[in-house]
C-alpha positions in Angstrom: -28.9 -29.2 -28.2 -31.9 -27.5 -26.5 -35.4 -28.7 -25.7 -38.4 -26.7 -26.8 -41.7 -27.8 -25.2 -39.9 -31.2 -24.5 -38.7 -31.7 -28.1 -35.0 -31.6 -29.0 -33.9 -28.7 -31.3 -30.4 -28.0 -32.7 -28.4 -25.3 -31.0 -25.7 -22.9 -32.2 -24.0 -20.0 -30.4 -26.1 -16.8 -30.6 -29.4 -18.6 -31.1 -32.2 -16.3 -29.9 -35.8 -16.8 -28.8 -36.8 -15.2 -32.1 -34.8 -17.8 -34.0 -36.6 -20.6 -32.1 -40.0 -19.1 -32.8 -39.1 -18.9 -36.5 -37.6 -22.4 -36.7 -40.6 -24.0 -34.9 -42.9 -22.0 -37.2 -44.9 -20.6 -34.2 -47.3 -18.1 -35.7 -49.8 -17.5 -32.8 -49.7 -13.8 -31.9 -49.8 -14.3 -28.1 -46.8 -16.3 -26.9 -45.1 -16.6 -23.5 -41.5 -17.9 -23.5 -39.5 -19.2 -20.6 -35.9 -20.3 -20.6 -35.0 -22.6 -17.8 -38.1 -21.3 -15.9 -37.3 -17.6 -16.4 -39.8 -15.5 -18.3 -38.5 -13.6 -21.3 -40.2 -10.3 -22.0 -41.6 -10.1 -25.6 -39.5 -7.1 -26.5 -36.4 -9.1 -25.7 -37.1 -12.1 -28.0 -34.7 -10.9 -30.7 -31.8 -10.3 -28.3 -32.2 -13.0 -25.7 -29.7 -15.8 -26.5 -30.5 -19.3 -25.4 -27.7 -21.3 -23.8 -26.8 -24.8 -24.9 -28.8 -27.4 -23.0 -31.6 -25.0 -22.1 -35.2 -26.0 -21.5 -37.4 -23.6 -23.5 -41.2 -23.4 -22.9 -43.3 -21.6 -25.5 -46.9 -21.2 -24.3 -49.7 -20.2 -26.6 -52.1 -17.9 -24.8 -55.8 -18.1 -25.6 -58.1 -15.1 -25.5 -61.6 -14.5 -26.3 -65.0 -14.4 -24.6 
């Protein structure tokens, strides 16, 4: 089990940041992701595995003027 933005989400070995984004149906184009407080570069979302018990923060950035 992992927690995404404070909510529980099932975990399986090999689960990546990209998997979480897809499962949570996050569609906003500007996302920042941290695993246990560590920033994950956008280009690594598909290859960064999330460990069991991790705290994952997905932050939607706002832009505009």
